[in-house]
VMD Tcl script that draws the C-alpha trace (Angstrom):
set ca {
  {6.30 -39.71 9.62}
  {5.67 -36.26 10.96}
  {8.12 -33.68 11.95}
  {7.81 -31.03 13.89}
  {8.33 -27.64 12.52}
  {10.65 -25.25 14.67}
  {11.25 -21.70 14.27}
  {9.13 -20.60 11.61}
  {9.33 -16.91 12.24}
  {12.27 -14.65 12.66}
  {11.63 -14.04 16.08}
  {11.06 -18.07 17.09}
  {14.57 -18.33 15.10}
  {16.05 -15.56 17.34}
  {14.98 -17.28 20.37}
  {15.58 -20.57 19.48}
  {19.40 -19.27 18.67}
  {19.40 -17.31 21.94}
  {18.63 -21.05 24.01}
  {21.08 -23.13 21.77}
  {24.24 -20.47 21.10}
  {25.56 -21.23 24.82}
  {25.38 -24.86 24.72}
  {26.72 -24.84 21.29}
  {29.52 -22.97 21.71}
  {30.79 -25.30 24.87}
  {32.10 -27.23 21.92}
  {35.97 -26.48 21.42}
  {35.67 -27.44 17.77}
  {32.39 -25.19 17.08}
  {34.39 -22.71 19.16}
  {37.47 -22.59 16.36}
  {34.72 -21.96 13.54}
  {32.66 -19.48 15.36}
  {35.61 -16.88 16.72}
  {36.24 -15.47 13.37}
  {32.79 -15.74 12.27}
  {30.50 -12.10 12.52}
  {27.13 -11.28 11.37}
  {26.08 -8.51 8.27}
  {25.64 -6.14 11.55}
  {29.03 -6.61 13.15}
  {30.67 -6.40 9.89}
  {28.90 -3.06 9.22}
  {29.83 -1.53 12.32}
  {33.44 -2.56 12.09}
  {33.45 -0.95 8.70}
  {31.93 2.15 10.30}
  {34.43 2.44 13.11}
  {37.35 1.87 10.25}
  {35.82 5.01 8.60}
  {36.30 7.04 11.34}
  {39.77 5.87 12.04}
  {40.41 6.67 8.71}
  {38.74 10.14 9.12}
  {36.23 9.37 6.30}
  {34.15 12.52 5.89}
  {30.29 11.64 6.09}
  {27.70 13.43 7.84}
  {24.93 10.00 8.60}
  {24.16 6.65 7.53}
  {22.06 5.25 4.84}
  {20.60 1.83 5.22}
  {18.56 -0.97 4.53}
  {15.83 -1.69 7.05}
  {16.94 -5.05 8.08}
  {20.50 -3.25 8.74}
  {19.30 -0.57 11.03}
  {19.61 -2.56 14.36}
  {19.63 -1.38 17.73}
  {23.32 -1.41 17.68}
  {23.66 0.58 14.52}
  {21.20 3.04 16.26}
  {22.91 3.49 19.48}
  {26.26 3.63 17.93}
  {24.99 6.65 15.81}
  {23.85 8.45 18.68}
  {27.20 7.72 20.38}
  {29.06 9.26 17.53}
  {26.63 12.07 16.95}
  {26.14 10.65 13.20}
  {22.51 10.82 11.61}
  {20.44 7.81 10.03}
  {17.87 7.19 7.64}
  {16.45 3.91 6.23}
  {13.12 2.29 5.52}
  {10.85 1.28 7.99}
  {9.09 -2.27 8.10}
  {5.28 -1.47 8.01}
  {4.85 -4.37 10.99}
  {6.51 -2.21 13.36}
  {4.21 -0.60 16.02}
  {4.16 3.27 16.85}
  {2.58 4.72 20.14}
  {-0.25 6.63 18.86}
  {-0.54 8.60 21.91}
  {3.01 10.45 20.63}
  {1.26 12.20 17.71}
  {-1.80 13.59 16.32}
  {-3.10 12.50 13.08}
  {-6.35 14.77 11.63}
  {-8.85 13.45 9.48}
  {-9.90 15.90 5.88}
  {-11.78 18.40 8.29}
  {-8.80 18.50 10.09}
  {-10.18 16.91 13.42}
  {-8.11 14.76 15.35}
  {-8.59 10.74 14.50}
  {-9.19 8.69 17.55}
  {-6.43 6.20 17.46}
  {-6.84 2.81 19.79}
  {-4.36 1.14 21.97}
  {-1.08 1.45 23.13}
  {0.58 0.26 20.14}
  {-0.38 0.82 16.25}
  {1.56 -1.38 13.56}
  {2.28 1.25 10.36}
  {0.41 -0.91 8.27}
  {-2.95 -0.19 10.07}
  {-1.98 3.77 10.33}
  {-1.57 4.26 6.46}
  {-4.95 3.83 5.65}
  {-5.88 5.82 8.35}
  {-4.01 9.05 6.37}
  {-6.75 11.06 4.51}
  {-5.32 12.36 1.04}
  {-5.85 15.92 1.82}
  {-3.23 15.68 4.64}
  {-0.56 14.65 1.88}
  {1.83 16.51 0.08}
  {3.17 16.28 -3.48}
  {7.25 15.93 -3.64}
  {8.61 15.86 -7.03}
  {12.35 14.58 -7.85}
  {13.45 13.86 -11.27}
  {10.71 12.42 -13.29}
  {9.11 11.00 -10.00}
  {6.22 12.23 -7.70}
  {5.44 10.75 -4.57}
  {2.74 11.65 -2.11}
  {3.86 11.93 1.73}
  {2.90 12.29 5.09}
  {5.36 13.40 7.58}
  {5.00 13.26 11.58}
  {6.72 12.47 14.35}
  {6.54 9.48 16.45}
  {8.33 7.35 19.17}
  {9.32 3.78 17.96}
  {10.92 1.11 20.79}
  {14.43 0.76 20.34}
  {14.62 3.52 18.00}
  {13.20 6.79 20.41}
  {11.98 9.75 18.84}
  {11.80 9.83 15.17}
  {10.89 11.32 12.18}
  {8.71 9.40 9.69}
  {7.67 9.91 6.00}
  {5.03 7.70 4.54}
  {5.62 7.84 0.74}
  {2.51 6.88 -1.65}
  {2.97 6.41 -5.25}
  {-0.79 7.79 -5.82}
  {-2.50 11.15 -4.84}
  {-5.61 9.06 -3.30}
  {-2.92 7.32 -1.42}
  {-3.79 4.01 -2.19}
  {-1.44 1.41 -4.20}
  {2.04 0.84 -3.49}
  {3.69 2.75 -0.42}
  {6.86 3.17 1.72}
  {7.73 4.67 5.11}
  {11.02 6.10 5.78}
  {12.33 6.79 8.88}
  {15.13 8.82 10.34}
  {16.56 10.20 13.63}
  {16.29 13.73 12.73}
  {13.06 14.94 13.89}
  {13.43 18.68 12.19}
  {13.83 17.20 8.58}
  {10.82 16.85 6.24}
  {9.76 14.76 2.95}
  {11.55 16.78 0.59}
  {15.24 16.66 2.07}
  {14.21 12.76 3.52}
  {13.12 11.28 0.37}
  {15.87 12.17 -2.10}
  {18.53 11.21 0.20}
  {16.83 7.77 0.28}
  {17.21 7.50 -3.41}
  {20.96 7.20 -3.05}
  {20.51 3.63 -1.93}
  {19.06 2.51 -5.18}
  {22.74 2.13 -6.82}
  {23.52 -0.91 -4.19}
  {20.40 -2.84 -5.70}
  {21.18 -2.62 -9.42}
  {24.93 -3.80 -8.11}
  {23.72 -6.68 -5.91}
  {21.42 -7.85 -9.12}
  {24.29 -7.37 -11.84}
  {26.75 -8.73 -9.60}
  {24.66 -11.92 -8.65}
  {23.51 -12.80 -12.19}
  {26.00 -11.48 -14.44}
  {29.45 -10.93 -12.60}
  {29.20 -13.96 -10.17}
  {30.20 -12.41 -7.05}
  {28.53 -15.49 -5.34}
  {29.57 -18.36 -7.57}
  {32.88 -18.47 -6.70}
  {34.05 -21.58 -4.62}
  {36.75 -20.00 -2.95}
  {37.55 -20.51 0.88}
  {40.65 -18.70 1.58}
  {39.79 -15.41 2.36}
  {42.55 -13.26 0.54}
  {41.42 -15.17 -2.54}
  {37.70 -14.39 -2.12}
  {39.03 -10.92 -1.76}
  {40.56 -11.03 -5.01}
  {37.52 -12.37 -6.66}
  {35.37 -9.64 -5.06}
  {38.01 -6.64 -6.08}
  {38.13 -8.16 -9.94}
  {34.11 -8.27 -9.62}
  {34.23 -4.43 -8.78}
  {36.96 -3.66 -11.16}
  {34.71 -5.30 -14.08}
  {31.68 -3.68 -12.70}
  {33.42 -0.13 -12.83}
  {34.66 -0.20 -16.45}
  {31.19 -2.03 -18.01}
  {28.83 0.78 -17.85}
  {31.41 2.62 -20.00}
  {30.81 -0.04 -22.52}
  {26.87 0.43 -22.04}
  {27.04 4.45 -23.01}
  {26.59 5.03 -27.11}
  {29.88 5.60 -28.54}
  {29.08 9.32 -29.45}
  {27.78 12.06 -26.80}
  {25.73 13.32 -29.21}
  {23.16 10.10 -29.11}
  {22.87 10.87 -26.07}
  {24.20 9.98 -22.26}
  {21.70 6.99 -21.30}
  {22.48 3.53 -21.36}
  {22.07 1.48 -24.76}
  {22.55 -2.08 -23.34}
  {22.18 -3.67 -20.07}
  {25.35 -4.92 -17.79}
  {24.28 -8.38 -18.93}
  {24.32 -7.72 -22.16}
  {27.50 -6.19 -21.87}
  {28.96 -9.36 -20.46}
  {27.68 -11.43 -22.98}
  {29.31 -9.40 -25.73}
  {33.08 -9.54 -24.25}
  {32.55 -13.27 -23.26}
  {31.21 -13.66 -27.25}
  {34.22 -11.16 -28.17}
  {36.98 -13.12 -25.60}
  {35.86 -16.69 -26.91}
  {36.51 -15.37 -30.75}
  {39.60 -13.97 -30.05}
  {40.49 -17.44 -28.26}
  {39.58 -19.58 -31.43}
  {40.96 -17.19 -34.15}
}
mol new
graphics top color blue
foreach p $ca { graphics top sphere $p radius 0.5 }
foreach p [lrange $ca 0 end-1] q [lrange $ca 1 end] { graphics top cylinder $p $q radius 0.2 }
display resetview
């Protein structure tokens, strides 16, 4: 038996959800389940508004590419806050809004009213890039102002790992058109601690392994995970400051040692 494949892309799923939601929401049982549900974007914006009400001092938002929704950009514009994030390389630019020059300094002819970012990166000549060093990492970058649908006029930073602009590349985007790569790139590095926590929390600390259904119980479980993650890095440091300040073991190794010590104490 053959089954028709539905909603194979994110756009198709979004279109299907838009068509089906009004029908499904008419069911009282589904309404009861749907009412307390909020998307990650909605939760993030709620946390942002709570931070504003509590007068938490912050100058802007540093978000992942998937969470940089038009609603968030619009709210940031209303609140007069800066924002910065990675940009999906499938996003379209308006090439008539900016000028890209070749190695000789002559403007390149960019065809079409729209151009994907991934199509723009190979056209950048290596001589147009600028080396930006932060810590032990050096990247070669090109900064330009462009206009993107839903985001408006933005500043883009194309960052490549190699001087010849080949290999791995990333594109950063911010609403601050007056900023340049030496300021935008170090700002993006501040998101990196979230990635190790996400990996350690799911693999070693069981942040998503609980089977709790009560919101209060889930909150307590998460608090325990956060407390454990706050103390474990201390266990990973060397016993003496003279031996350095870098971790001598991973969070996973520390978790396994703590579990072994706990079982040994229980047996004894």
